[in-house]
DOKOLMI-467842 format. One record per residue (C-alpha): residue number from 0; x, y, z. Coordinates in nm, 4 decimals, decimal comma, always signed. Each point is the difference from the previous one (the first is absolute). Example, Ala and Ser with C-alpha at 12.3 -4.5 7.8 and 13.67 -1.06 7.14 Angstrom:
# residues 2
R   lolo         px         py         pz
R      0    +1,2300    -0,4500    +0,7800
R      1    +0,1370    +0,3440    -0,0660
# end
This chain:
# residues 484
R   lolo         px         py         pz
R      0    +0,0000    +0,0000    +0,0000
R      1    +0,2808    +0,2362    +0,0829
R      2    +0,1617    -0,0692    -0,3388
R      3    -0,3296    +0,0567    -0,1785
R      4    -0,0555    +0,3194    +0,1916
R      5    +0,3484    +0,1205    -0,0845
R      6    -0,0561    -0,0745    -0,3662
R      7    -0,3296    +0,1851    -0,0030
R      8    +0,1645    +0,2902    +0,1743
R      9    +0,2791    +0,0064    -0,2570
R     10    -0,2506    -0,0077    -0,2829
R     11    -0,1931    +0,2870    +0,1528
R     12    +0,3164    +0,2057    +0,0445
R     13    +0,1013    -0,0706    -0,3572
R     14    -0,3426    +0,0975    -0,1285
R     15    +0,0026    +0,3119    +0,2094
R     16    +0,3429    +0,0935    -0,1305
R     17    -0,1141    -0,0495    -0,3597
R     18    -0,3006    +0,2217    +0,0605
R     19    +0,2222    +0,2672    +0,1449
R     20    +0,2307    -0,0269    -0,3004
R     21    -0,2942    +0,0268    -0,2349
R     22    -0,1216    +0,3055    +0,1823
R     23    +0,3448    +0,1607    -0,0252
R     24    +0,0262    -0,0861    -0,3690
R     25    -0,3495    +0,1375    -0,0630
R     26    +0,0862    +0,3192    +0,1811
R     27    +0,3213    +0,0308    -0,2029
R     28    -0,1893    -0,0613    -0,3255
R     29    -0,2590    +0,2615    +0,0920
R     30    +0,2762    +0,2419    +0,0964
R     31    +0,1808    -0,0656    -0,3278
R     32    -0,3210    +0,0556    -0,1931
R     33    -0,0576    +0,3272    +0,1829
R     34    +0,3590    +0,1069    -0,0664
R     35    -0,0363    -0,0960    -0,3668
R     36    -0,3228    +0,1995    -0,0286
R     37    +0,1633    +0,2983    +0,1680
R     38    +0,3005    -0,0296    -0,2317
R     39    -0,2254    -0,0218    -0,3067
R     40    -0,1895    +0,3096    +0,1050
R     41    +0,3252    +0,1736    +0,0890
R     42    +0,1593    -0,0855    -0,3330
R     43    -0,3116    +0,1101    -0,1834
R     44    +0,0051    +0,3255    +0,1913
R     45    +0,3712    +0,0479    -0,0716
R     46    -0,0565    -0,0891    -0,3638
R     47    -0,2923    +0,2393    -0,0202
R     48    +0,2135    +0,2829    +0,1339
R     49    +0,3031    -0,0667    -0,2185
R     50    +0,0532    +0,2653    -0,2671
R     51    -0,1501    -0,1107    -0,3323
R     52    -0,0274    +0,1420    -0,3489
R     53    -0,2803    -0,1347    -0,2155
R     54    +0,0238    +0,0816    -0,3716
R     55    -0,3151    -0,0708    -0,2018
R     56    -0,1211    -0,2424    +0,2675
R     57    +0,3272    -0,1942    +0,0234
R     58    +0,2600    +0,0342    +0,2738
R     59    +0,3284    +0,1427    -0,1247
R     60    +0,2888    -0,2091    +0,1344
R     61    +0,2400    +0,2693    -0,1225
R     62    -0,1490    +0,2781    +0,2091
R     63    -0,1930    -0,1621    +0,2844
R     64    +0,2966    -0,0332    +0,2353
R     65    +0,0856    +0,3707    -0,0375
R     66    +0,3515    -0,1036    +0,0992
R     67    +0,1579    +0,2659    -0,2213
R     68    -0,2348    +0,2781    +0,1114
R     69    -0,1866    +0,0037    -0,3286
R     70    -0,2843    +0,1656    +0,1931
R     71    +0,0201    +0,2464    +0,2867
R     72    -0,3178    +0,0612    +0,1996
R     73    -0,0018    +0,3170    +0,2092
R     74    -0,3079    +0,1383    +0,1736
R     75    -0,2222    -0,2131    -0,2195
R     76    +0,1643    +0,1307    -0,3199
R     77    +0,1741    -0,2297    -0,2469
R     78    +0,3289    +0,0855    -0,1690
R     79    +0,1319    -0,2376    -0,2640
R     80    +0,3461    -0,0592    -0,1429
R     81    -0,0325    +0,0783    -0,3696
R     82    +0,2789    -0,2387    -0,0964
R     83    -0,1405    -0,2958    +0,1954
R     84    -0,3574    +0,0280    -0,1259
R     85    +0,1008    +0,0123    -0,3670
R     86    +0,0644    -0,3667    -0,0696
R     87    -0,3220    -0,1055    +0,1738
R     88    -0,2064    +0,2370    -0,2182
R     89    +0,1831    -0,0724    -0,3257
R     90    +0,2159    +0,3150    -0,0268
R     91    +0,3713    +0,0476    -0,0612
R     92    +0,1935    +0,2399    +0,2259
R     93    +0,2828    +0,2377    -0,1012
R     94    +0,2119    +0,2407    +0,2041
R     95    +0,0350    +0,3615    -0,1077
R     96    -0,2029    +0,2487    -0,1973
R     97    -0,1808    -0,1216    -0,3109
R     98    +0,2113    +0,0451    -0,3162
R     99    +0,3049    +0,1143    +0,1995
R    100    +0,1697    -0,3399    +0,0502
R    101    +0,1385    +0,0676    +0,3471
R    102    +0,0070    -0,2162    +0,3130
R    103    -0,1373    +0,2715    +0,2270
R    104    -0,1896    -0,1960    +0,2675
R    105    -0,2042    +0,3050    +0,1045
R    106    -0,1908    -0,0287    -0,3279
R    107    -0,1434    -0,2935    -0,1909
R    108    -0,2461    -0,1055    -0,2628
R    109    -0,2039    -0,3157    -0,0489
R    110    -0,1519    -0,1353    -0,3167
R    111    -0,2026    -0,2759    -0,1596
R    112    -0,1408    -0,0328    -0,3512
R    113    -0,2756    +0,2533    +0,0703
R    114    +0,1436    +0,2803    +0,2095
R    115    +0,3216    +0,1531    +0,1323
R    116    -0,0069    +0,1884    +0,3329
R    117    +0,2685    +0,2257    +0,1512
R    118    +0,0687    +0,0734    +0,3691
R    119    +0,2369    +0,2333    +0,1856
R    120    +0,0750    +0,0271    +0,3710
R    121    -0,1558    +0,3094    +0,1565
R    122    -0,2581    +0,0410    -0,2775
R    123    -0,3713    -0,0377    +0,0705
R    124    -0,0770    -0,0775    -0,3625
R    125    +0,0643    -0,2731    -0,2544
R    126    +0,0042    +0,0136    -0,3796
R    127    -0,1544    -0,2603    -0,2291
R    128    +0,1189    -0,0656    -0,3554
R    129    -0,2428    -0,2034    -0,2171
R    130    +0,1663    -0,2880    -0,1853
R    131    -0,2926    -0,1070    -0,2196
R    132    -0,0413    +0,3224    -0,1995
R    133    +0,1666    +0,3355    -0,0635
R    134    -0,2037    +0,2059    +0,2468
R    135    +0,1845    +0,2317    +0,2367
R    136    +0,1266    -0,0839    +0,3473
R    137    -0,2002    +0,1216    +0,2985
R    138    +0,0916    +0,1227    +0,3471
R    139    -0,2064    -0,1249    +0,2954
R    140    +0,0025    +0,1443    +0,3518
R    141    +0,0134    -0,2441    +0,2935
R    142    -0,0782    +0,0658    +0,3657
R    143    +0,3561    -0,0391    +0,1331
R    144    +0,3450    +0,0387    -0,1493
R    145    +0,2035    -0,3001    -0,1084
R    146    +0,2540    -0,0686    +0,2764
R    147    +0,3422    -0,1615    +0,0230
R    148    +0,0291    -0,2535    +0,2830
R    149    +0,3312    -0,1770    +0,0177
R    150    +0,0834    -0,0674    -0,3620
R    151    -0,3603    -0,0344    -0,1181
R    152    -0,2614    +0,2380    -0,1342
R    153    -0,3390    -0,0261    +0,1715
R    154    -0,3362    +0,1293    -0,1175
R    155    -0,3252    +0,0639    +0,1850
R    156    -0,3157    -0,2051    -0,0470
R    157    -0,1841    +0,2211    -0,2508
R    158    +0,3238    +0,0504    -0,1913
R    159    +0,0457    -0,3767    -0,0277
R    160    -0,3573    -0,0437    -0,1236
R    161    +0,0385    +0,2790    -0,2571
R    162    +0,3432    -0,1087    -0,1226
R    163    -0,0730    -0,3713    -0,0381
R    164    -0,3747    +0,0183    -0,0793
R    165    -0,1077    -0,2149    +0,2927
R    166    -0,2408    +0,0039    +0,2926
R    167    +0,1543    -0,0492    +0,3449
R    168    -0,1440    -0,0440    +0,3491
R    169    +0,1369    -0,0894    +0,3436
R    170    -0,1851    -0,2093    +0,2608
R    171    +0,1534    +0,0847    +0,3369
R    172    -0,1736    -0,2882    +0,1818
R    173    +0,1517    -0,2653    -0,2239
R    174    +0,3134    +0,2020    -0,0824
R    175    -0,0709    -0,0567    -0,3693
R    176    +0,0568    +0,2151    -0,3067
R    177    -0,2315    -0,0782    -0,2920
R    178    +0,1027    +0,1054    -0,3504
R    179    -0,2216    -0,0265    -0,3066
R    180    +0,1548    +0,0514    -0,3426
R    181    -0,1725    +0,1537    -0,2984
R    182    -0,0206    -0,3323    -0,1814
R    183    -0,1657    -0,1637    +0,3001
R    184    -0,2537    +0,2817    +0,0404
R    185    -0,0799    -0,0154    -0,3709
R    186    -0,0774    -0,3721    +0,0247
R    187    -0,2227    +0,0579    +0,3034
R    188    -0,2060    +0,2689    -0,1737
R    189    -0,0301    -0,2026    -0,3203
R    190    -0,1148    -0,3011    +0,2011
R    191    -0,2592    +0,1882    +0,2050
R    192    -0,1469    +0,2364    -0,2614
R    193    -0,1108    -0,1392    -0,3342
R    194    -0,0074    +0,3478    -0,1605
R    195    +0,3609    +0,0807    +0,0969
R    196    +0,1521    +0,0914    -0,3352
R    197    +0,3730    -0,0323    +0,0707
R    198    +0,0359    -0,3377    -0,1720
R    199    -0,1057    +0,1468    -0,3346
R    200    +0,2359    +0,3010    -0,0121
R    201    +0,2586    -0,0765    -0,2675
R    202    +0,2316    +0,3016    +0,0344
R    203    +0,2606    -0,0889    +0,2659
R    204    +0,0624    +0,3602    +0,1097
R    205    -0,3723    +0,0735    +0,0393
R    206    -0,0538    -0,3325    +0,1766
R    207    +0,2743    +0,0747    +0,2529
R    208    -0,1405    +0,3464    +0,0731
R    209    -0,3522    -0,1392    +0,0342
R    210    +0,1230    -0,2701    +0,2369
R    211    +0,1524    +0,2756    +0,2167
R    212    -0,3473    +0,1560    +0,0225
R    213    -0,0974    -0,2961    +0,2211
R    214    +0,2342    +0,1320    +0,2698
R    215    -0,2234    +0,3063    +0,0289
R    216    -0,3318    -0,1822    -0,0127
R    217    -0,0745    +0,0552    -0,3704
R    218    -0,0940    -0,3010    -0,2121
R    219    -0,0073    +0,0012    -0,3803
R    220    -0,3235    -0,1636    -0,1129
R    221    -0,1100    -0,1267    -0,3405
R    222    -0,3303    -0,0331    -0,1792
R    223    +0,0553    -0,3508    -0,1333
R    224    -0,2646    +0,0416    -0,2728
R    225    +0,1874    +0,2755    -0,1836
R    226    +0,3538    -0,0158    +0,1533
R    227    -0,0135    +0,3602    +0,1272
R    228    +0,1582    +0,1130    +0,3263
R    229    -0,0891    +0,2142    +0,2997
R    230    +0,0883    +0,0285    +0,3703
R    231    -0,1632    -0,0943    +0,3301
R    232    +0,0995    +0,0865    +0,3566
R    233    +0,0512    -0,2929    +0,2382
R    234    -0,1405    +0,0518    +0,3481
R    235    -0,1216    -0,2448    +0,2669
R    236    +0,0144    -0,2936    -0,2367
R    237    -0,2061    +0,1672    -0,2730
R    238    +0,0698    +0,1838    -0,3267
R    239    -0,1684    +0,3338    -0,0679
R    240    +0,0035    +0,0916    -0,3683
R    241    +0,1526    +0,3476    -0,0406
R    242    +0,1103    +0,0171    -0,3649
R    243    -0,2435    -0,1724    -0,2334
R    244    +0,1600    -0,2823    -0,2024
R    245    -0,0260    +0,1654    -0,3418
R    246    +0,3643    +0,0761    -0,0815
R    247    +0,2341    -0,1815    -0,2341
R    248    +0,2747    +0,0319    +0,2613
R    249    +0,0459    +0,1558    +0,3416
R    250    +0,3341    +0,0648    +0,1704
R    251    +0,0648    +0,0890    +0,3637
R    252    +0,2263    +0,3008    +0,0706
R    253    +0,1865    -0,0775    +0,3207
R    254    +0,0464    +0,2931    +0,2348
R    255    -0,2856    +0,2097    -0,1335
R    256    -0,2297    -0,3042    +0,0002
R    257    -0,1905    +0,1055    -0,3115
R    258    -0,0572    -0,2042    -0,3157
R    259    +0,0896    +0,0586    -0,3640
R    260    -0,2840    -0,1370    -0,2120
R    261    -0,0166    -0,0850    -0,3697
R    262    -0,3322    +0,0083    -0,1830
R    263    -0,1044    -0,2393    -0,2740
R    264    +0,0924    +0,2618    -0,2621
R    265    +0,3553    +0,0187    +0,1467
R    266    -0,0320    +0,3333    +0,1794
R    267    +0,1611    +0,0507    +0,3417
R    268    -0,1098    +0,1856    +0,3122
R    269    +0,0388    -0,0067    +0,3795
R    270    -0,2594    -0,1053    +0,2586
R    271    +0,0480    +0,0488    +0,3751
R    272    -0,0333    -0,2882    +0,2461
R    273    -0,3360    +0,1501    +0,0997
R    274    -0,1323    -0,0557    -0,3520
R    275    +0,0089    +0,3695    -0,0978
R    276    +0,1511    +0,0833    -0,3396
R    277    +0,3031    +0,2263    +0,0362
R    278    +0,1131    +0,0064    -0,3631
R    279    -0,2476    -0,0740    -0,2763
R    280    +0,1073    -0,2797    -0,2369
R    281    +0,0937    +0,2329    -0,2874
R    282    +0,3633    -0,0995    -0,0575
R    283    +0,1794    -0,2580    -0,2128
R    284    +0,2384    -0,0666    +0,2877
R    285    +0,0498    +0,0981    +0,3658
R    286    +0,2990    -0,0843    +0,2167
R    287    +0,1034    +0,1239    +0,3433
R    288    +0,3244    +0,1983    -0,0064
R    289    +0,0235    +0,1268    +0,3581
R    290    -0,1806    -0,1321    +0,3061
R    291    +0,1011    +0,2773    +0,2390
R    292    -0,1451    +0,2719    -0,2214
R    293    -0,2751    -0,2215    -0,1422
R    294    +0,0986    +0,0663    -0,3635
R    295    -0,0979    -0,2022    -0,3070
R    296    +0,1246    -0,0043    -0,3561
R    297    -0,2882    +0,0037    -0,2486
R    298    +0,0243    -0,0736    -0,3721
R    299    -0,2515    +0,0594    -0,2779
R    300    +0,0506    +0,0243    -0,3770
R    301    +0,3752    -0,0108    +0,0390
R    302    +0,0147    +0,2961    +0,2402
R    303    +0,0891    -0,0136    +0,3681
R    304    -0,0817    +0,2057    +0,3073
R    305    +0,0040    -0,0263    +0,3788
R    306    -0,3056    +0,0081    +0,2266
R    307    -0,0441    -0,0261    +0,3744
R    308    -0,2150    -0,2635    +0,1682
R    309    -0,3049    +0,2219    -0,0331
R    310    +0,0377    +0,0283    -0,3761
R    311    +0,1322    +0,3580    -0,0083
R    312    +0,2692    +0,0657    -0,2602
R    313    +0,3404    +0,0881    +0,1410
R    314    +0,1637    -0,0200    -0,3423
R    315    -0,2358    +0,0446    -0,2929
R    316    -0,0229    -0,2840    -0,2494
R    317    +0,2074    +0,1825    -0,2609
R    318    +0,3252    -0,1968    -0,0002
R    319    +0,1489    -0,2777    -0,2098
R    320    +0,1785    -0,1476    +0,3014
R    321    +0,0214    +0,0548    +0,3750
R    322    +0,2768    -0,1346    +0,2214
R    323    +0,3584    -0,0912    -0,0782
R    324    +0,0202    -0,2520    -0,2812
R    325    +0,3049    -0,1785    +0,1437
R    326    -0,0359    -0,2125    +0,3137
R    327    +0,3715    -0,0640    +0,0457
R    328    +0,0971    +0,3245    +0,1717
R    329    +0,1251    -0,0599    +0,3560
R    330    -0,1581    +0,1681    +0,3059
R    331    -0,3324    +0,0579    -0,1763
R    332    -0,2855    -0,1544    +0,1958
R    333    -0,2704    +0,1492    -0,2218
R    334    +0,0601    +0,0884    -0,3647
R    335    -0,3226    +0,2023    -0,0058
R    336    +0,0723    +0,2192    +0,3012
R    337    +0,3530    +0,1289    +0,0605
R    338    +0,0769    +0,1278    +0,3497
R    339    -0,3653    -0,0467    +0,0857
R    340    -0,0980    +0,3061    -0,2047
R    341    +0,1286    +0,0009    -0,3608
R    342    -0,1999    -0,1781    -0,2727
R    343    +0,1957    -0,0484    -0,3268
R    344    -0,2169    +0,0695    -0,3073
R    345    +0,0731    -0,0293    -0,3724
R    346    -0,1719    +0,1325    -0,3102
R    347    +0,1369    +0,0093    -0,3549
R    348    +0,3303    -0,1457    +0,1297
R    349    +0,0547    +0,2916    +0,2390
R    350    +0,0127    -0,0463    +0,3759
R    351    -0,0976    +0,2127    +0,2983
R    352    -0,1016    -0,0285    +0,3650
R    353    -0,3309    +0,0704    +0,1749
R    354    -0,0523    -0,0019    +0,3776
R    355    -0,2738    -0,1872    +0,1874
R    356    -0,2105    +0,3168    +0,0106
R    357    +0,0013    +0,0244    -0,3791
R    358    +0,2507    +0,2872    -0,0210
R    359    +0,2760    +0,0026    -0,2630
R    360    +0,3479    -0,0512    +0,1453
R    361    +0,1817    -0,0290    -0,3337
R    362    -0,1533    +0,0846    -0,3394
R    363    -0,0065    -0,2511    -0,2858
R    364    +0,3381    +0,0915    -0,1467
R    365    +0,2323    -0,2850    +0,0967
R    366    +0,1006    -0,2988    -0,2114
R    367    +0,0131    -0,2404    +0,2905
R    368    +0,0121    -0,0498    +0,3750
R    369    +0,2863    -0,2110    +0,1313
R    370    +0,3265    -0,1108    -0,1563
R    371    +0,0484    -0,3459    -0,1468
R    372    +0,3676    -0,0778    -0,0540
R    373    +0,0881    -0,0977    -0,3547
R    374    +0,3287    -0,1479    +0,1206
R    375    +0,0724    -0,1152    +0,3535
R    376    +0,2226    +0,2412    +0,1927
R    377    +0,1929    -0,1742    +0,2792
R    378    -0,2855    -0,2453    +0,0558
R    379    -0,2308    +0,2920    +0,0673
R    380    -0,3736    +0,0372    -0,0545
R    381    -0,1975    +0,2736    -0,1713
R    382    -0,2354    +0,1844    +0,2319
R    383    -0,3069    +0,2216    +0,0069
R    384    +0,0196    +0,1291    +0,3591
R    385    +0,2701    +0,1428    +0,2258
R    386    -0,1640    -0,0249    +0,3438
R    387    +0,2841    +0,1806    +0,1817
R    388    -0,0860    +0,3122    -0,2030
R    389    -0,3712    -0,0686    -0,0440
R    390    +0,0978    +0,0184    -0,3664
R    391    -0,1490    -0,1399    -0,3205
R    392    +0,2089    -0,0772    -0,3096
R    393    -0,1404    +0,1534    -0,3211
R    394    +0,1130    -0,0373    -0,3609
R    395    +0,0145    +0,2389    -0,2923
R    396    +0,1107    -0,0980    -0,3507
R    397    +0,2368    +0,2524    -0,1558
R    398    +0,1768    +0,0189    -0,3375
R    399    +0,3785    -0,0112    +0,0094
R    400    +0,1899    +0,0014    -0,3325
R    401    -0,3222    -0,0939    -0,1806
R    402    -0,0464    -0,2974    +0,2345
R    403    -0,2786    -0,0278    +0,2532
R    404    +0,1373    -0,0874    +0,3442
R    405    -0,1602    -0,0428    +0,3398
R    406    +0,0930    +0,2458    +0,2730
R    407    -0,1104    -0,0286    +0,3597
R    408    -0,0705    +0,2424    +0,2797
R    409    -0,1548    -0,0065    +0,3453
R    410    -0,3100    +0,1769    +0,1283
R    411    -0,1444    +0,0002    +0,3501
R    412    -0,3326    -0,1590    +0,0903
R    413    -0,1456    +0,3518    -0,0012
R    414    +0,1253    +0,0676    -0,3538
R    415    +0,3046    +0,2149    +0,0764
R    416    +0,3014    -0,0478    -0,2260
R    417    +0,2947    -0,1457    +0,1944
R    418    +0,2418    -0,1106    -0,2750
R    419    -0,0168    +0,1260    -0,3583
R    420    -0,0215    -0,2369    -0,2979
R    421    +0,3735    -0,0641    -0,0345
R    422    +0,0430    -0,3589    +0,1220
R    423    +0,0646    -0,2859    -0,2392
R    424    -0,1295    -0,2440    +0,2639
R    425    -0,1281    -0,0016    +0,3560
R    426    +0,0317    -0,3237    +0,1971
R    427    +0,0655    -0,1597    +0,3376
R    428    +0,2356    -0,2593    +0,1429
R    429    -0,0487    -0,1983    +0,3187
R    430    +0,2974    -0,1272    +0,1982
R    431    -0,0205    -0,1593    +0,3452
R    432    -0,3549    +0,1229    +0,0376
R    433    +0,0823    +0,3636    -0,0842
R    434    -0,1482    +0,1523    -0,3154
R    435    +0,1819    +0,2858    -0,1762
R    436    -0,1548    +0,2077    -0,2793
R    437    +0,2091    +0,1237    -0,2916
R    438    -0,0350    +0,2221    -0,3027
R    439    +0,2306    -0,0538    -0,2960
R    440    +0,1046    +0,3199    -0,1789
R    441    +0,2588    -0,0201    -0,2784
R    442    +0,1292    -0,3328    +0,1385
R    443    +0,0351    +0,1390    +0,3527
R    444    -0,1805    -0,1655    +0,2893
R    445    -0,1416    +0,2384    +0,2592
R    446    -0,1541    -0,1090    +0,3304
R    447    -0,3041    +0,2187    -0,0457
R    448    -0,1230    -0,0080    +0,3602
R    449    +0,3385    +0,1017    +0,1455
R    450    +0,0471    +0,2568    -0,2768
R    451    -0,3466    +0,1453    +0,0597
R    452    +0,0483    +0,0455    +0,3732
R    453    +0,3502    +0,1437    -0,0478
R    454    -0,1438    +0,2569    -0,2395
R    455    -0,2786    +0,0715    +0,2452
R    456    +0,2475    +0,0463    +0,2827
R    457    +0,2193    +0,2274    -0,2134
R    458    -0,3042    +0,2018    -0,1006
R    459    -0,1098    +0,0378    +0,3615
R    460    +0,3544    +0,1039    +0,0952
R    461    +0,0070    +0,2523    -0,2841
R    462    -0,3391    +0,1356    +0,0991
R    463    +0,1163    +0,0387    +0,3617
R    464    +0,3163    +0,1835    -0,1065
R    465    -0,1971    +0,2071    -0,2449
R    466    -0,2446    +0,0875    +0,2738
R    467    +0,2803    +0,1194    +0,2247
R    468    +0,1556    +0,2022    -0,2817
R    469    -0,3379    +0,1388    -0,0889
R    470    -0,0592    +0,1113    +0,3580
R    471    +0,3374    +0,1754    -0,0023
R    472    -0,0512    +0,1541    -0,3405
R    473    -0,3469    +0,1247    +0,0890
R    474    +0,1635    +0,2756    +0,2031
R    475    +0,1380    +0,1509    -0,3222
R    476    -0,2370    -0,1085    -0,2749
R    477    -0,3435    -0,1639    -0,0085
R    478    +0,0448    -0,0839    -0,3692
R    479    +0,2368    -0,2885    +0,0768
R    480    -0,2451    -0,1991    +0,2165
R    481    -0,0913    -0,2346    -0,2910
R    482    +0,2639    -0,2700    -0,0306
R    483    -0,0225    -0,2318    -0,3158
# end
């Protein structure tokens, strides 16, 4: 009996020990499960708060770590490294000023097949150069200046959107930047609105401009029955028809946000984004030549003029050509508007200048504006402008030994003569980022800017001396007060 009792007791102890072990194991399993759940939630929370960049609905592995400070977020504002964002958005990046071929890191330009954009540290504006047609470049103001941080140029949020034609937003809760490209937005609108007419625009330049209208809430629509176009405003998920779809083509004008329309009989006009006609469709062609002043080149029956965005003539439609005919001159951002004021005009092969108020600066008596070099001089380039003097190069053809030759002079942007028509050529050279302007007279090269200021200084010195002499001489004779 004692043995049996001992055995039973041992069995009970063993069973009790197993139960205790099971309880411990169960507690450990429950604890591990709780820890795992906590870790999952913790990791999800950490993951949710990690910095992310989503481009067109897909996370960007290139930018999402922000390890190279591609984005800087200060006081809820986003600043983006121009260089780092380029490859993600399909742009190429270059140091230096456009067309200057320098490695100046305080300036840069970016480009793709559709547009080229320039930036400069300290400037609260950017300039866009169209790549799909020959229309003029445009300057756009942005809310904050481009800044240099370390060795990178950074741009503010609205500047980034304007420069790269994107929509951008930042969700502070999830620490996420969302970027939507123009191509993505176009697909969304085409998918959601059956009358969106972007898919049927065949001109690439017009299509690109009309896609940019989406960034401002304007949608090109199409009457599918007759293939005519109009515009609707997108708001709260709906389209409100604003320009009736009855035009052969319609093109968005970025910056002014109006539309150039073409009628079925190939006449052009301008309609505002509110649907009100600004310029009646009476012209064979209309093209924007300056956004800041709101100026348009109009052409009818072979004659050209300039109107403002309200249809008022600035330059009457009396001219055979308006604007410089050569696009290769350096430092010209707008061939139609020199120094922001001078409009080159030509009639019967004679050139002159008219200001933006319609006043004559130079009469129609010049044979050309600008100097194109017939033969390269020390790898130099012919020019039309001398910015250091606010000067414009003009040409007159003269007869020398029964041979007609071109002679060049310089006038100011207000029409004053600065250099007489004695130069055989006027050109510039650029070395190590410095541009020097020369005139060539009888095979002599003269640095015209240095020469001009030396003459000015000598004249001022002479005038000062003359004034002193005049004051002294006045005591004996008032007739000598006029000094030539």
